[in-house]
FIPAMAR-580370 format. One line per 10 residues: number of its first residue (from 0); for each residue x, y, z of N, C-alpha, C, CB. Coordinates in steps of 0.2 Angstrom, whole numbers, plus 2048, in hexadecimal, padded with zeros to 3 digits. Glycine has a CB too. Example, Ala and Ser with C-alpha at 12.3 -4.5 7.8 and 13.67 -1.06 7.14 Angstrom:
REM residues 2
0	842/7E4/827/83E/7EA/827/842/7F0/827/839/7EA/82D; 840/7F5/823/844/7FB/824/840/800/827/846/7FD/81D .
This chain:
REM residues 174
0	E8D/495/ED1/E88/493/ED6/E82/48F/ED2/E85/499/ED8; E81/491/ECC/E7B/48D/EC8/E7C/486/EC8/E7B/491/EC1; E82/484/EC7/E83/47D/EC6/E82/479/ECD/E8A/47C/EC5; E82/47C/ED2/E80/479/ED8/E79/47A/EDB/E85/47C/EDD; E75/47E/ED6/E6E/47F/ED8/E6B/479/ED9/E6B/483/ED3; E6B/474/ED4/E67/46E/ED5/E69/46A/EDC/E68/46A/ECF; E6F/46B/EDE/E71/468/EE4/E6E/46C/EEA/E79/467/EE5; E6E/472/EEA/E6B/476/EEF/E64/475/EEF/E6D/47D/EEE; E60/475/EEA/E59/474/EEA/E57/46E/EEC/E56/475/EE3; E5C/469/EEB/E5A/461/EED/E5C/460/EF5/E5F/45C/EE9 .
10	E5E/466/EF8/E5F/465/EFF/E66/464/F01/E5A/460/F01; E6B/464/EFD/E72/464/EFE/E76/46A/EFC/E75/45E/EFA; E7A/46D/F01/E7D/473/F00/E84/471/EFE/E7E/477/F06; E87/474/EF8/E8D/473/EF6/E91/479/EF7/E8D/470/EEE; E97/479/EFB/E9A/47F/EFD/EA2/47E/EFB/E99/481/F04; EA4/483/EF8/EAB/482/EF6/EAF/484/EFC/EAD/487/EF0; EB4/480/EFE/EB8/482/F03/EC0/47F/F02/EB6/47F/F0A; EC5/485/F02/ECB/483/F00/ECB/480/EF9/ECE/47E/F05; ECE/47A/EF8/ECF/477/EF1/ECA/472/EF0/ED5/475/EF0; EC5/470/EF5/EC1/46B/EF5/EBA/46E/EF5/EC3/466/EFB .
20	EB5/46A/EF3/EAE/46B/EF4/EAC/467/EFA/EAA/46A/EED; EA8/46B/EFE/EA5/467/F03/E9E/467/F03/EA7/46B/F0A; E9B/461/F03/E94/460/F02/E91/45F/F09/E92/45A/EFE; E8C/463/F0B/E89/463/F11/E82/460/F10/E89/46A/F15; E80/45B/F15/E79/459/F15/E76/45E/F19/E78/451/F17; E70/45F/F18/E6C/464/F1C/E6B/462/F24/E66/465/F1A; E6B/466/F29/E69/465/F30/E62/463/F30/E6A/46A/F34; E60/461/F35/E58/45F/F36/E54/465/F34/E56/45D/F3D; E56/46C/F35/E52/472/F33/E54/473/F2B/E54/478/F37; E58/46F/F28/E59/470/F21/E5F/474/F1F/E54/474/F1E .
30	E63/476/F23/E69/47B/F22/E6F/478/F25/E68/482/F24; E75/478/F22/E7B/477/F25/E7D/47C/F2B/E81/476/F20; E81/47B/F2F/E82/47F/F35/E87/484/F32/E86/47B/F3A; E87/48A/F36/E8B/490/F34/E92/48E/F33/E8A/495/F38; E96/491/F2F/E9D/48F/F2E/EA1/494/F32/E9E/490/F26; EA6/490/F36/EA9/495/F3B/EAE/49A/F37/EAE/490/F3F; EB0/498/F30/EB4/49D/F2D/EB0/4A3/F2B/EB7/49A/F26; EA9/4A3/F2B/EA5/4A8/F2A/EA2/4AC/F30/E9F/4A6/F26; EA1/4A8/F35/E9E/4AA/F3C/EA3/4AE/F3F/E9D/4A4/F40; EAA/4AD/F3E/EAF/4B1/F41/EAF/4B9/F3F/EB6/4AF/F3F .
40	EAB/4BA/F3A/EAA/4C1/F38/EA4/4C4/F3B/EAA/4C2/F30; EA0/4C1/F3F/E9A/4C3/F42/E9B/4CA/F46/E98/4BE/F47; EA1/4CB/F49/EA2/4D2/F4D/EA2/4D8/F47/EA9/4D2/F50; EA5/4D7/F41/EA5/4DC/F3C/E9E/4DC/F39/EAA/4DA/F36; E9B/4D7/F38/E94/4D7/F35/E8F/4DB/F3A/E92/4D0/F33; E90/4DA/F40/E8C/4DD/F45/E8E/4E5/F45/E8D/4DA/F4D; E94/4E6/F45/E96/4ED/F45/E94/4F2/F3F/E9E/4ED/F45; E94/4EE/F39/E92/4F2/F33/E8B/4F1/F30/E98/4F0/F2E; E87/4ED/F34/E80/4EB/F31/E7D/4F2/F31/E7B/4E6/F36; E79/4F3/F2C/E76/4F9/F2A/E6F/4F8/F27/E7A/4FF/F27 .
50	E6A/4FC/F29/E64/4FB/F26/E61/4F4/F25/E64/4FE/F1F; E60/4F2/F1F/E5D/4EB/F1E/E63/4E6/F1D/E59/4EB/F18; E69/4E8/F1D/E6F/4E4/F1D/E70/4E1/F24/E75/4E7/F19; E6D/4DD/F26/E6E/4DA/F2E/E74/4D6/F2D/E68/4D5/F31; E77/4D6/F34/E7D/4D2/F34/E7D/4CB/F32/E7F/4D2/F3B; E77/4C7/F33/E77/4C1/F31/E76/4C1/F29/E70/4BD/F34; E73/4C5/F26/E73/4C5/F1F/E7A/4C7/F1C/E6E/4CA/F1C; E7E/4CB/F1F/E85/4CC/F1D/E89/4C6/F1D/E88/4D2/F21; E88/4C2/F23/E8C/4BC/F23/E8A/4B7/F1F/E8B/4B9/F2A; E84/4B7/F1C/E81/4B2/F18/E84/4B4/F11/E79/4B2/F18 .
60	E85/4BA/F0F/E88/4BD/F09/E90/4BB/F09/E86/4C5/F08; E93/4BC/F0F/E99/4BA/F0F/E9B/4B2/F0E/E9C/4BC/F16; E96/4AE/F11/E96/4A7/F0F/E96/4A6/F08/E90/4A3/F13; E92/4A8/F05/E91/4A7/EFD/E96/4AA/EF9/E8A/4AA/EFB; E99/4B0/EFC/E9E/4B3/EF7/EA5/4B1/EF8/E9E/4BA/EF7; EA7/4AF/EFE/EAE/4AE/EFF/EAF/4A8/F04/EB2/4B5/F02; EAA/4A5/F07/EAA/4A0/F0C/EAE/4A2/F12/EAD/49A/F09; EAE/4A9/F13/EB2/4AB/F19/EB9/4AD/F18/EB1/4A7/F1E; EBC/4AC/F12/EC3/4AD/F10/EC3/4B5/F0F/EC5/4A8/F0B; EC7/4B8/F13/EC7/4C0/F13/ECC/4C2/F0D/EC9/4C3/F19 .
70	ED0/4BD/F0B/ED5/4BE/F05/ED3/4BC/EFF/EDC/4BB/F07; ECD/4BA/EFE/ECA/4B7/EF8/ECA/4BC/EF3/EC3/4B4/EF9; ECC/4BA/EED/ECB/4BE/EE6/EC8/4BA/EE2/ED2/4C0/EE4; EC3/4BD/EDE/EBF/4B9/EDA/EBD/4BD/ED3/EB8/4B8/EDD; EB9/4BB/ECF/EB7/4BE/EC9/EBD/4C0/EC5/EB3/4C3/ECA; EC2/4BB/EC4/EC8/4BD/EC0/ECC/4C3/EC3/EC6/4BD/EB9; ECC/4C4/EC9/ECF/4C9/ECC/ECC/4D0/ECD/ED6/4CA/EC9; EC5/4CF/ECC/EC1/4D6/ECC/EBD/4D6/ED3/EBC/4D6/EC7; EBD/4D1/ED7/EB9/4D1/EDD/EBE/4CF/EE3/EB3/4CD/EDD; EBD/4D3/EE9/EC2/4D2/EEE/EBE/4D1/EF5/EC6/4D8/EEE .
80	EC2/4CD/EF9/EC0/4CC/F00/EB9/4C8/F02/EBF/4D3/F03; EB8/4C9/F08/EB2/4C5/F0B/EAC/4C6/F06/EAF/4C7/F13; EAA/4CC/F04/EA4/4CD/F01/EA5/4CD/EF9/EA1/4D4/F03; EAB/4CB/EF7/EAC/4CC/EF0/EAA/4D2/EED/EA9/4C6/EEC; EAC/4D8/EF0/EAB/4DF/EED/EAF/4E0/EE7/EAD/4E3/EF3; EAC/4E3/EE2/EB0/4E6/EDD/EB2/4ED/EDE/EAC/4E5/ED6; EB7/4EF/EDA/EBA/4F6/EDB/EB4/4FB/EDA/EC0/4F7/ED6; EB0/4FB/ED5/EAB/500/ED3/EA6/501/ED9/EA7/4FF/ECD; EA5/4FB/EDC/EA1/4FB/EE3/EA4/4FF/EE9/E9F/4F4/EE5; EAB/4FD/EE9/EAF/501/EEE/EAF/508/EED/EB6/4FE/EED .
90	EAF/50B/EE7/EAF/512/EE5/EA8/515/EE7/EB1/513/EDD; EA3/511/EE5/E9C/514/EE7/E9C/515/EEE/E96/50E/EE5; E9E/510/EF2/E9E/511/EF9/EA2/517/EFB/EA1/50A/EFC; EA8/518/EF9/EAC/51D/EFB/EA9/524/EF9/EB3/51D/EF8; EA7/525/EF3/EA3/52A/EF1/E9D/52C/EF6/EA1/52A/EEA; E99/527/EF7/E94/528/EFC/E95/52B/F03/E90/522/EFC; E9C/529/F05/E9E/52B/F0B/EA3/530/F0B/EA0/525/F0F; EA4/534/F06/EA9/539/F06/EB0/537/F06/EA7/53D/F0B; EB2/532/F04/EB9/52F/F05/EBC/531/EFE/EB9/528/F07; EC3/531/EFE/EC7/532/EF8/EC5/52C/EF3/ECF/532/EF9 .
100	EC4/52E/EED/EC1/52A/EE7/EC7/528/EE3/EBC/52E/EE3; ECA/523/EE5/ED0/520/EE1/ED0/518/EE1/ED6/522/EE5; ED3/515/EDC/ED2/50F/EDA/ED9/50B/EDC/ED1/50E/ED3; EDE/50F/EDD/EE5/50B/EDD/EE5/506/EE3/EEA/510/EDE; EE2/508/EE9/EE3/504/EEE/EDD/500/EF0/EE6/507/EF5; ED8/500/EEC/ED2/4FD/EED/ED3/4F5/EEE/ECE/4FD/EE6; ED7/4F1/EEB/ED8/4EA/EEC/EDA/4E9/EF3/EDD/4E7/EE8; EDF/4EE/EF5/EE2/4ED/EFC/EDD/4EE/F01/EE9/4F2/EFD; ED9/4F4/F00/ED4/4F6/F05/ECE/4F0/F05/ED0/4FD/F03; ECD/4ED/F00/EC7/4E9/F00/EC9/4E1/F03/EC4/4E8/EF8 .
110	ED0/4E1/F03/ED2/4DA/F07/ED2/4DB/F0E/ED9/4D8/F05; ED1/4E1/F11/ED1/4E2/F18/ECA/4E0/F1A/ED2/4E9/F19; EC9/4DB/F1F/EC2/4D9/F20/EBD/4DE/F23/EC3/4D4/F25; EBF/4E2/F28/EBA/4E7/F2A/EB8/4EC/F25/EBD/4EB/F30; EBC/4EE/F21/EBA/4F3/F1C/EB6/4EF/F16/EC0/4F6/F18; EB7/4E9/F15/EB3/4E5/F10/EAC/4E4/F12/EB7/4DE/F0F; EAC/4E2/F19/EA5/4E1/F1C/EA1/4E8/F1C/EA6/4DE/F23; EA4/4ED/F1D/EA1/4F3/F1D/E9E/4F5/F16/EA6/4F9/F20; EA2/4F4/F11/EA0/4F5/F0B/E9B/4F1/F09/EA5/4F5/F06; E9B/4EA/F0B/E96/4E5/F09/E90/4E7/F0C/E98/4DE/F0C .
120	E90/4E9/F12/E89/4EB/F16/E86/4F1/F13/E8A/4EC/F1D; E8A/4F6/F11/E87/4FC/F0E/E84/4FA/F07/E8C/501/F0E; E88/4F7/F03/E86/4F5/EFC/E80/4F1/EFC/E8B/4F1/EF8; E7F/4EC/F01/E7A/4E7/F02/E74/4EB/F03/E7B/4E2/F07; E74/4F0/F09/E6F/4F4/F0A/E6C/4F9/F05/E71/4F8/F10; E71/4FB/F01/E70/500/EFB/E6C/4FC/EF6/E77/503/EF8; E6E/4F6/EF4/E6A/4F2/EEF/E63/4F0/EF2/E6E/4EB/EED; E63/4EE/EF8/E5C/4ED/EFA/E57/4F2/EFA/E5C/4EA/F01; E5A/4F9/EFC/E56/4FE/EFB/E54/500/EF4/E59/504/EFF; E59/500/EEF/E58/501/EE8/E53/4FC/EE5/E5F/501/EE4 .
130	E53/4F6/EE7/E50/4F1/EE4/E49/4EF/EE7/E54/4EB/EE3; E48/4F1/EEE/E41/4F1/EF1/E40/4EB/EF5/E3C/4F1/EEB; E45/4E6/EF5/E44/4E0/EF9/E4B/4DD/EFB/E40/4DB/EF6; E4B/4D9/F00/E52/4D5/F01/E53/4D0/EFC/E51/4D1/F08; E4E/4CD/EF9/E50/4C8/EF4/E52/4CC/EED/E49/4C4/EF2; E4F/4D1/EEC/E51/4D5/EE6/E58/4D8/EE7/E4C/4DA/EE4; E59/4DB/EED/E5F/4DE/EEF/E65/4D9/EEE/E5F/4E0/EF6; E64/4D3/EF0/E69/4CE/EF0/E6A/4CC/EE9/E66/4C8/EF4; E65/4CB/EE4/E67/4CA/EDD/E6B/4D0/EDA/E60/4C9/EDA; E69/4D6/EDC/E6D/4DC/EDA/E74/4DC/EDD/E6A/4E2/EDC .
140	E75/4D9/EE3/E7C/4D9/EE5/E80/4D4/EE1/E7C/4D7/EED; E7C/4CE/EDF/E80/4C9/EDB/E81/4CB/ED4/E7B/4C2/EDC; E7C/4CD/ED1/E7C/4CF/EC9/E7D/4D6/EC8/E76/4CC/EC6; E7D/4DA/ECD/E7D/4E1/ECB/E75/4E4/ECB/E80/4E2/EC5; E74/4EA/ECB/E6E/4ED/ECB/E6B/4EC/EC4/E6E/4F4/ECE; E6F/4EE/EBF/E6D/4EE/EB8/E6C/4E7/EB6/E72/4F2/EB4; E71/4E3/EB8/E70/4DC/EB6/E6A/4D8/EB9/E76/4D8/EB8; E68/4D9/EBF/E62/4D6/EC2/E5C/4D9/EBF/E62/4D7/EC9; E5C/4DF/EBC/E56/4E2/EB9/E55/4DF/EB2/E57/4EA/EB8; E5B/4DE/EAF/E5B/4DC/EA8/E59/4D4/EA7/E63/4DC/EA5 .
150	E5B/4D1/EAC/E5A/4C9/EAB/E56/4C8/EB2/E62/4C5/EAA; E50/4C6/EB0/E4C/4C4/EB6/E4E/4BE/EBA/E45/4C3/EB3; E52/4BA/EB7/E54/4B4/EBB/E5B/4B6/EBF/E55/4AE/EB7; E5E/4BB/EBD/E65/4BC/EC0/E65/4BC/EC8/E69/4C2/EBE; E68/4B8/ECB/E69/4B8/ED2/E64/4B5/ED6/E6B/4BE/ED5; E5F/4B1/ED3/E5A/4AE/ED7/E5C/4A9/EDB/E55/4AC/ED2; E60/4A4/ED9/E62/49F/EDD/E67/4A2/EE3/E66/499/ED9; E6B/4A7/EE0/E70/4AA/EE5/E6C/4AD/EEB/E74/4B0/EE2; E66/4B1/EEA/E62/4B4/EEE/E5F/4AF/EF3/E5D/4B9/EEB; E5C/4AA/EF0/E59/4A5/EF4/E5E/4A1/EF9/E56/49F/EF0 .
160	E63/4A0/EF6/E69/49D/EFB/E6B/4A1/F01/E6F/49B/EF7; E6B/4A8/EFF/E6E/4AC/F04/E68/4AD/F0A/E70/4B3/F01; E62/4AE/F08/E5D/4AE/F0C/E5C/4A8/F11/E57/4AF/F08; E5D/4A3/F0D/E5D/49C/F12/E62/49C/F17/E5C/496/F0E; E68/49E/F15/E6E/49E/F19/E6E/4A3/F1F/E74/49F/F16; E6A/4A9/F1D/E6A/4AE/F22/E68/4AC/F29/E67/4B4/F1F; E62/4A7/F28/E5F/4A5/F2F/E65/4A1/F33/E5A/49F/F2D; E69/49E/F30/E6F/49A/F34/E74/49F/F37/E72/496/F2F; E75/4A5/F35/E79/4A9/F38/E76/4AE/F3D/E7D/4AD/F32; E70/4AE/F3D/E6C/4B2/F43/E6F/4B0/F4A/E64/4B1/F43 .
170	E71/4AA/F4B/E74/4A8/F52/E7B/4AB/F53/E74/4A1/F53; E7E/4AB/F4D/E85/4AE/F4E/E86/4B5/F50/E88/4AC/F47; E81/4B9/F4E/E81/4C0/F4F/E7C/4C1/F55/E7E/4C4/F49; E79/4BD/F58/E75/4BF/F5E/E78/4C0/F64/E70/4B9/F60 .
């Protein structure tokens, strides 16, 4: 994300899609339109929105993390699905909800879109509450709570991009 920061700050949004990079020039209000691949998950985002993790914020995170690809695997095989959830985050969610605490089937669970969005929304709300603001919560979602506290710059561009894109997805969940 950092290598694209200069382009984002200059008013051009670089989005990875498939095997090609798509460069969007901003609309008159400064943002590219919502992605259909992301907006299709609006029903799940509305269903699982919780606390400060609004449905539009969840969709903006999905755009940044997976571009709407529910079968996305990233971070060298450590992050899964729409929200690029890691197994430890899944286990935290399961413990908090009194579910069986096991790792074996975590990747399979996390590639199920509805479950992934539910974990994403819960995690995002949890990070916002722990960190005290949406911006800080997004930084913690991106870099981890400890990582965002250790490094004052961790996730700054990520958080700013999500906050800007959240506005675009408000109409998709209205």
